[in-house]
PAKOL-494399 format. One record per residue (C-alpha): x, y, z; residue number from 1. Coordinates in Angstrom, 2 decimals. Example, Ala and Ser with C-alpha at 12.3 -4.5 7.8 and 13.67 -1.06 7.14 Angstrom:
2
[node [12.30 -4.50 7.80] 1];
[node [13.67 -1.06 7.14] 2];
This chain:
320
[node [-17.27 8.01 22.62] 1];
[node [-13.74 8.41 23.97] 2];
[node [-10.93 9.02 21.49] 3];
[node [-7.16 9.33 21.67] 4];
[node [-4.21 9.32 19.26] 5];
[node [-0.54 8.59 19.77] 6];
[node [2.71 7.72 17.95] 7];
[node [4.53 4.40 17.77] 8];
[node [8.00 3.67 16.37] 9];
[node [8.69 0.21 15.00] 10];
[node [12.31 -0.76 14.19] 11];
[node [12.83 -2.58 10.89] 12];
[node [14.60 -5.91 10.67] 13];
[node [16.75 -4.52 7.83] 14];
[node [17.08 -1.27 5.94] 15];
[node [14.23 -0.50 3.50] 16];
[node [15.74 1.16 0.42] 17];
[node [13.74 2.80 -2.39] 18];
[node [14.58 5.54 -4.90] 19];
[node [13.88 8.28 -2.30] 20];
[node [16.25 6.89 0.31] 21];
[node [16.55 4.34 3.10] 22];
[node [14.58 3.81 6.31] 23];
[node [15.43 1.80 9.41] 24];
[node [12.17 2.30 11.33] 25];
[node [8.49 2.92 10.70] 26];
[node [6.64 5.65 12.57] 27];
[node [2.89 5.23 12.70] 28];
[node [0.07 7.22 14.29] 29];
[node [-2.65 5.24 16.05] 30];
[node [-6.23 6.27 16.84] 31];
[node [-8.17 4.41 19.53] 32];
[node [-11.91 4.78 20.08] 33];
[node [-14.04 3.38 22.91] 34];
[node [-17.81 3.49 23.27] 35];
[node [-20.67 1.21 24.34] 36];
[node [-18.25 -1.30 25.78] 37];
[node [-16.52 -1.74 22.40] 38];
[node [-13.27 -0.45 20.96] 39];
[node [-11.87 0.40 17.55] 40];
[node [-8.34 1.09 16.35] 41];
[node [-6.88 2.65 13.22] 42];
[node [-3.32 3.23 12.08] 43];
[node [-1.65 5.45 9.50] 44];
[node [1.87 6.04 8.25] 45];
[node [2.59 9.77 7.65] 46];
[node [4.46 10.18 4.38] 47];
[node [6.78 13.15 3.74] 48];
[node [6.30 12.74 -0.03] 49];
[node [2.75 14.00 0.51] 50];
[node [3.73 16.81 2.87] 51];
[node [2.92 14.80 5.98] 52];
[node [4.82 14.34 9.23] 53];
[node [3.99 12.70 12.53] 54];
[node [3.48 16.14 14.02] 55];
[node [1.17 17.37 11.25] 56];
[node [-0.95 14.21 11.39] 57];
[node [-1.26 14.40 15.17] 58];
[node [-2.31 18.05 14.90] 59];
[node [-4.96 17.18 12.31] 60];
[node [-6.35 14.42 14.47] 61];
[node [-6.33 16.36 17.71] 62];
[node [-8.30 19.14 16.04] 63];
[node [-11.20 16.80 15.20] 64];
[node [-11.21 14.33 18.12] 65];
[node [-13.71 16.47 20.08] 66];
[node [-16.15 16.15 17.18] 67];
[node [-15.56 12.41 17.08] 68];
[node [-16.33 12.16 20.78] 69];
[node [-19.52 14.13 20.11] 70];
[node [-20.68 11.55 17.56] 71];
[node [-19.04 12.29 14.19] 72];
[node [-19.61 9.37 11.80] 73];
[node [-17.64 8.12 8.79] 74];
[node [-19.79 9.90 6.22] 75];
[node [-19.39 13.23 8.00] 76];
[node [-15.66 12.59 8.35] 77];
[node [-15.20 12.50 4.55] 78];
[node [-16.33 16.13 4.30] 79];
[node [-14.55 17.28 7.44] 80];
[node [-10.99 16.10 6.66] 81];
[node [-8.98 15.88 3.43] 82];
[node [-7.78 12.55 2.09] 83];
[node [-4.52 11.49 3.68] 84];
[node [-2.94 9.64 6.57] 85];
[node [-4.78 11.43 9.39] 86];
[node [-8.22 10.72 7.99] 87];
[node [-7.17 7.14 7.30] 88];
[node [-6.38 6.41 10.94] 89];
[node [-9.66 7.90 12.11] 90];
[node [-11.81 6.39 9.35] 91];
[node [-10.39 2.93 9.99] 92];
[node [-10.82 3.30 13.75] 93];
[node [-14.49 4.13 13.21] 94];
[node [-14.90 1.20 10.82] 95];
[node [-13.16 -1.10 13.29] 96];
[node [-15.43 0.08 16.10] 97];
[node [-18.47 -0.62 13.93] 98];
[node [-17.24 -4.11 13.04] 99];
[node [-16.46 -4.93 16.68] 100];
[node [-20.18 -5.46 17.20] 101];
[node [-20.01 -8.52 14.92] 102];
[node [-18.41 -11.70 16.23] 103];
[node [-18.54 -15.29 15.04] 104];
[node [-17.19 -18.49 16.64] 105];
[node [-16.22 -19.64 13.15] 106];
[node [-14.36 -16.60 11.88] 107];
[node [-13.54 -14.53 14.96] 108];
[node [-13.94 -10.79 15.32] 109];
[node [-13.75 -8.36 12.44] 110];
[node [-12.54 -10.61 9.60] 111];
[node [-14.30 -9.36 6.48] 112];
[node [-13.48 -11.62 3.55] 113];
[node [-11.27 -14.68 3.10] 114];
[node [-9.04 -16.07 5.81] 115];
[node [-5.92 -15.53 3.67] 116];
[node [-4.74 -13.47 0.71] 117];
[node [-1.73 -13.79 -1.55] 118];
[node [0.77 -10.94 -1.49] 119];
[node [3.86 -9.81 -3.34] 120];
[node [7.16 -9.77 -1.51] 121];
[node [9.20 -6.61 -1.99] 122];
[node [12.87 -6.64 -2.91] 123];
[node [14.48 -3.32 -2.03] 124];
[node [17.15 -1.58 -4.10] 125];
[node [20.51 -3.31 -3.88] 126];
[node [23.22 -4.65 -6.15] 127];
[node [22.05 -7.09 -8.83] 128];
[node [23.82 -9.89 -6.96] 129];
[node [22.13 -9.18 -3.64] 130];
[node [18.72 -8.72 -5.24] 131];
[node [19.24 -12.04 -6.97] 132];
[node [19.98 -13.76 -3.65] 133];
[node [16.97 -12.10 -2.02] 134];
[node [14.76 -13.33 -4.85] 135];
[node [16.15 -16.83 -4.55] 136];
[node [15.42 -16.89 -0.82] 137];
[node [11.91 -15.53 -1.31] 138];
[node [10.86 -18.11 -3.89] 139];
[node [12.40 -20.86 -1.75] 140];
[node [9.94 -19.75 0.95] 141];
[node [7.04 -20.10 -1.47] 142];
[node [6.69 -16.51 -2.73] 143];
[node [5.33 -16.40 -6.29] 144];
[node [5.14 -12.64 -6.96] 145];
[node [8.16 -10.37 -6.44] 146];
[node [8.02 -6.58 -6.41] 147];
[node [11.33 -4.94 -7.29] 148];
[node [12.05 -1.46 -6.00] 149];
[node [14.28 0.31 -8.52] 150];
[node [15.84 3.70 -9.06] 151];
[node [17.17 4.90 -12.44] 152];
[node [20.40 2.91 -12.36] 153];
[node [21.16 -0.68 -13.41] 154];
[node [17.50 -1.25 -14.14] 155];
[node [17.84 -4.08 -16.65] 156];
[node [20.84 -5.57 -14.86] 157];
[node [18.83 -5.87 -11.63] 158];
[node [15.73 -7.24 -13.32] 159];
[node [17.72 -9.80 -15.32] 160];
[node [19.53 -10.93 -12.17] 161];
[node [16.23 -11.46 -10.37] 162];
[node [14.72 -13.21 -13.41] 163];
[node [17.61 -15.67 -13.52] 164];
[node [17.21 -16.40 -9.81] 165];
[node [13.43 -16.71 -10.01] 166];
[node [12.50 -17.82 -13.54] 167];
[node [8.96 -18.89 -12.56] 168];
[node [8.08 -15.91 -10.37] 169];
[node [5.81 -13.11 -11.51] 170];
[node [7.70 -9.79 -11.43] 171];
[node [6.35 -6.29 -10.88] 172];
[node [8.52 -3.17 -10.88] 173];
[node [8.12 -0.06 -8.71] 174];
[node [10.21 2.94 -9.77] 175];
[node [8.70 5.36 -7.23] 176];
[node [8.74 8.27 -9.74] 177];
[node [12.49 7.92 -10.34] 178];
[node [12.55 7.56 -14.14] 179];
[node [12.37 10.10 -16.95] 180];
[node [10.79 9.99 -20.43] 181];
[node [14.11 9.78 -22.27] 182];
[node [14.49 6.00 -22.48] 183];
[node [11.13 4.95 -21.08] 184];
[node [9.71 3.44 -24.29] 185];
[node [12.79 1.29 -24.89] 186];
[node [12.94 0.33 -21.22] 187];
[node [9.28 -0.74 -21.19] 188];
[node [9.90 -2.94 -24.23] 189];
[node [12.85 -4.62 -22.52] 190];
[node [10.89 -5.20 -19.33] 191];
[node [8.03 -6.74 -21.27] 192];
[node [10.46 -9.09 -23.01] 193];
[node [11.74 -10.15 -19.59] 194];
[node [8.20 -11.10 -18.63] 195];
[node [7.56 -8.25 -16.19] 196];
[node [3.84 -8.23 -15.40] 197];
[node [3.44 -4.59 -14.44] 198];
[node [5.35 -1.32 -14.03] 199];
[node [4.37 1.02 -11.20] 200];
[node [4.74 4.83 -11.32] 201];
[node [7.82 5.27 -13.51] 202];
[node [7.43 9.06 -13.89] 203];
[node [6.78 11.74 -11.26] 204];
[node [3.16 12.45 -10.48] 205];
[node [2.12 15.61 -12.31] 206];
[node [4.75 14.96 -14.97] 207];
[node [3.31 11.75 -16.36] 208];
[node [1.59 13.05 -19.50] 209];
[node [4.30 11.35 -21.59] 210];
[node [2.68 8.01 -20.73] 211];
[node [-0.15 8.85 -23.13] 212];
[node [2.26 9.23 -26.06] 213];
[node [3.07 5.54 -26.71] 214];
[node [1.43 2.14 -26.66] 215];
[node [2.35 0.32 -23.46] 216];
[node [3.81 -3.16 -23.95] 217];
[node [3.04 -3.93 -20.29] 218];
[node [0.47 -2.45 -17.89] 219];
[node [1.52 0.73 -16.07] 220];
[node [0.09 1.39 -12.61] 221];
[node [-0.54 4.79 -10.99] 222];
[node [0.57 5.03 -7.37] 223];
[node [1.66 8.55 -6.45] 224];
[node [-0.55 9.83 -9.27] 225];
[node [-3.73 8.30 -7.81] 226];
[node [-5.13 9.15 -4.39] 227];
[node [-8.92 9.39 -4.69] 228];
[node [-11.75 9.16 -7.22] 229];
[node [-11.02 12.76 -8.19] 230];
[node [-7.82 11.61 -9.94] 231];
[node [-9.35 9.01 -12.23] 232];
[node [-10.32 11.23 -15.17] 233];
[node [-6.75 12.56 -15.42] 234];
[node [-5.29 9.04 -15.48] 235];
[node [-7.21 7.75 -18.50] 236];
[node [-4.91 7.07 -21.42] 237];
[node [-1.85 7.15 -19.17] 238];
[node [-2.32 4.15 -16.91] 239];
[node [-4.00 0.75 -17.04] 240];
[node [-4.01 0.16 -13.29] 241];
[node [-4.29 2.10 -10.01] 242];
[node [-2.67 1.30 -6.68] 243];
[node [-5.11 1.85 -3.81] 244];
[node [-3.53 2.63 -0.44] 245];
[node [-5.58 3.65 2.57] 246];
[node [-3.04 6.30 3.58] 247];
[node [-3.65 7.99 0.22] 248];
[node [-7.43 7.60 0.04] 249];
[node [-7.91 8.73 3.62] 250];
[node [-9.36 5.44 4.86] 251];
[node [-11.33 2.38 3.91] 252];
[node [-14.48 4.39 3.08] 253];
[node [-12.94 6.24 0.12] 254];
[node [-10.76 3.22 -0.78] 255];
[node [-13.83 1.06 -1.41] 256];
[node [-15.45 3.86 -3.41] 257];
[node [-12.26 4.33 -5.45] 258];
[node [-12.11 0.60 -6.19] 259];
[node [-15.67 0.62 -7.50] 260];
[node [-15.18 3.77 -9.56] 261];
[node [-11.80 2.63 -10.86] 262];
[node [-13.18 -0.68 -12.09] 263];
[node [-16.15 1.08 -13.70] 264];
[node [-13.68 3.36 -15.53] 265];
[node [-11.76 0.36 -16.87] 266];
[node [-8.75 0.35 -14.54] 267];
[node [-7.32 -2.83 -13.07] 268];
[node [-6.71 -2.61 -9.33] 269];
[node [-3.77 -3.09 -7.00] 270];
[node [-3.92 -2.94 -3.22] 271];
[node [-0.82 -1.48 -1.57] 272];
[node [0.46 -0.45 1.83] 273];
[node [3.14 1.61 3.54] 274];
[node [5.60 0.32 6.12] 275];
[node [3.07 -0.53 8.79] 276];
[node [1.92 -3.05 11.38] 277];
[node [-0.69 -5.78 10.93] 278];
[node [-3.35 -3.31 12.10] 279];
[node [-3.11 -1.43 8.81] 280];
[node [-3.32 -4.62 6.71] 281];
[node [-6.40 -5.78 8.62] 282];
[node [-8.05 -2.43 7.89] 283];
[node [-7.51 -2.93 4.13] 284];
[node [-8.75 -6.54 4.15] 285];
[node [-12.22 -5.76 2.67] 286];
[node [-10.46 -4.78 -0.58] 287];
[node [-8.50 -8.02 -0.80] 288];
[node [-10.72 -9.90 -3.24] 289];
[node [-11.36 -6.88 -5.48] 290];
[node [-7.83 -6.45 -6.83] 291];
[node [-5.40 -8.09 -9.24] 292];
[node [-2.21 -7.48 -7.25] 293];
[node [-1.81 -7.27 -3.48] 294];
[node [1.22 -5.61 -1.90] 295];
[node [0.56 -6.29 1.78] 296];
[node [4.03 -7.16 3.03] 297];
[node [4.61 -3.98 5.09] 298];
[node [4.63 -5.84 8.44] 299];
[node [7.20 -8.36 7.21] 300];
[node [9.82 -5.60 7.32] 301];
[node [9.31 -4.97 11.04] 302];
[node [11.62 -6.44 13.66] 303];
[node [8.43 -7.10 15.67] 304];
[node [4.74 -6.59 15.04] 305];
[node [1.60 -5.82 17.01] 306];
[node [0.01 -8.58 19.05] 307];
[node [-1.78 -10.47 17.68] 308];
[node [0.02 -10.21 14.32] 309];
[node [-1.09 -11.45 10.95] 310];
[node [0.84 -14.51 9.77] 311];
[node [2.92 -14.32 6.59] 312];
[node [4.02 -17.57 4.96] 313];
[node [4.54 -18.92 1.45] 314];
[node [3.59 -15.69 -0.29] 315];
[node [0.31 -15.38 1.61] 316];
[node [-0.94 -13.41 4.59] 317];
[node [-3.23 -15.23 7.02] 318];
[node [-5.79 -13.59 9.31] 319];
[node [-5.28 -16.32 12.00] 320];
């Protein structure tokens, strides 16, 4: 098997603003594998929040590519590399290479699951007025689930503005660890009264024990607090849901195992993504029917996408 890895930079169509700051481009690391006349590709998005950079991910990958070329398989990979972006790119490339042996005139190459999935559409942090207009435009395009990125300011003002603009839409909130325990109970009550369906990661990972101290009026989802199956026991009593992202689990292999273990432990499931191309969403497709919420809109923020891209329309993503 021949293997290589490289970096791509994808400009965004508009600034992507969350509680940690703003981004105007997405940098991804790609792994390509070729063997037996077939190819496989995997993609990851290094995330500084988890101590990753493009350089560190490339170094991780380059250190193991010789073993991949010598025949390393996905099971061996789980023990060789830690969970994270680097393992994700390689694990998904191996899975993609395996699936490339299966083709069908009816469904085309590599589509595992339905031909389309519904997805949330993210609204980034902005003024209440601008978030309201963004919500209005999204629901006019057929979006039915909106995910609001929020920091610790104007929380209720922003949510109420979006609710007025999209009274029928389902709302989920992502605080990206930006809140504190001080007013969390009261804030959760207010969000529940506004019909918010779920709150994602309000407190910093490692400082979320306060979540076990009160009865949640709406489900709370672990994102930064949940990477692999090893985190599940610590999350009981604090969260009702876990957000599965391949860049956290270290690939589709652990992601599928986490989904099974999470459900068995009583957690509802969400499928998420980073800023990424359609390659990364295709890699996560096998999880699509296993989850309650799908946040797969990463490619919609790009000024251009890989060819061929997935198609996003009316709050759904189509394999096409």
